[in-house]
N, C-alpha and C positions, 0 to 999 in steps of 0.2 A: 681623680683618684687613681692611684696606680693599681696594677693588677694584683700585687701582693696585698695591698690594703683592702681591696674589694674582697679577696679571698678570706682575709682575717675577719672582716665584718660578717660575711655570709656564714663562715664556720662558727663564729661566736653566737650569732643568732640561732643557728641550728642547735648548738650545745645548750643554749639557754632554754629553748623550747623543749628539748629532750629532758633537761633537768627539772623543768616545771611540770612535765606530764605526770598525770596521776592516774591511778587505776580507776575505772568507772565505779561510781558509788553503788554499793549494793542497795536494793530497795529497802527503805526503812519501814518498819511496822507503822501503820497509821490507822486512824479511826475516822470514818466518814459516816455521818448521820444524814439521812434523807430518804426519799421514796425511790427505791431501786427496783421494785417489782411488786406484783400483786398475785395472789393465788385464790382460787375458789375450789373447794373440795366437798365431796359428799361421801357418806359412809354409814357404818353401823356401829353402835355401842352394844357390846355383848353382855352387859350386866342385865340381870333379870328385871323386868320382862323384855328388855331389849328396846332399842330406839333407833330411829333414823337420825343422822347428824348432818347438818349443813354448816360449813365453816368458810370463813374468809381470813386471809392472812396478808400482812404487808412485809416486804423485805425492806426493813427500815435502816439499813446501813450495815457496815462491818466494823468489828472491834479488833484493833491491834494487827489484824491480817485480813486480807480479802476473803479468807475461807471461814472466818468466824462471824456469822451473821446474827443480827438482832431481829427477832421476828415477833411482833405483837399479832394476836389473832383473836377472833371471836367465834364461838360455836353455839348453835341452837340444837337441842335434842327434842325430837317430837315423835309422835306415834307410840309412846309408851304410856305408863300410868299418868304422868304429868310432864309438862314441858320443862326442860332444863336449859340453863344458860351458863356459859363459861367464857371468861375473858382471860387470855394467856399472855405472858411475856416470856419468850424462850430465847436462849442462845443456841444457835445451830452451827455445828462444825461440818463443813463440806470436805469430805476425805480427798477428793480429787478436784482439780481446777474446773472452772466453768466451761472451758473449751472441749472437754470430753463429751462423748455422746451420752454416757450414763454417769451420773454423779451421785454416789451414796453419801448419806449424811446422818449424823446423830446429834441429839440435843437434849437440853433440860431447861426447866424454868418453873415458874409458879403460875397458878391460875386462881381466880376468884369464881367460885361455883354458887349458883342459885337455882331455885326451881319455883314453880307456880305457888305451891303451898309453903313457901319459905317462912312465913311468919308463925306457922304452927310447929316449927322444928328449931330447937335450941342450937343445933349444929349448922344452921343455915343462916346466912351465907357462910361458906367454908373456904378455906385456903387449901388448894390441892397442889401437891408436888407433881410436876409434869415431866414426861420423857417423850422423845420422838426418835423413831428409826425409820428412815425412808430413802428413796432415791428418785432422781429425775431422769427421764429419758427425753433427750432433745428431739423436738419435731422439726424445728427450723430455728434460725437465729433469733434469740429472744423469747422463745416459747417452748415449753416442755410439758410432758405428762408427769404427774407425780403420784407415787404410791407411798402411803405412810401407815405405820403402826404406832398408836399412841397408848401406852400403858399409863392411864391418868389416875389421879387420886392415890399416888404412891403404890401403883400396881394393883389396885382394887377393882378397877374397871379397865376394859380393853376395847379400843376403837381401831378400826381399819378404815382408811379413807383413800379415795382416788380423786384426782382432779387435774386441773391445768394451772400452769403458772406462767407469768410473763416476767421478763427481767431486762433491764437496761444495764449497760456497762457502768461501773463505778466511776 
């Protein structure tokens, strides 16, 4: 092959590559369901006469973006007049990314509430509108302290909780 022919082939290949080059694709919103983390929390319910609250929650995946998390949880209230039980399903939006040292978040959901003497109360079990305002402070990769404020039962009860959470990458 002559020098000119080689040059034409090489230039043609380069132009073809440049013409086919595309911009890198922007990350597409996605949903991923699975177990991505676990948290254990303890706190106080400030409703009269007050209760201690123990809670566990799962990071069950993200919806549409990695910042909008699906979080089922269970809570037990004790040391008050009677024991209370609450099963929640919340959507929690993380305001900053997971790589930050402190990650604030907000969320809302619904919960099914019950208590020891539930059969004597027509309003029991009940459906409660849930809210959460909190933040994580990273201890090390995959583990963080959490502090949360929960105005539960449509802002009729107020809970403050502190705990630890673990997280694996999505």
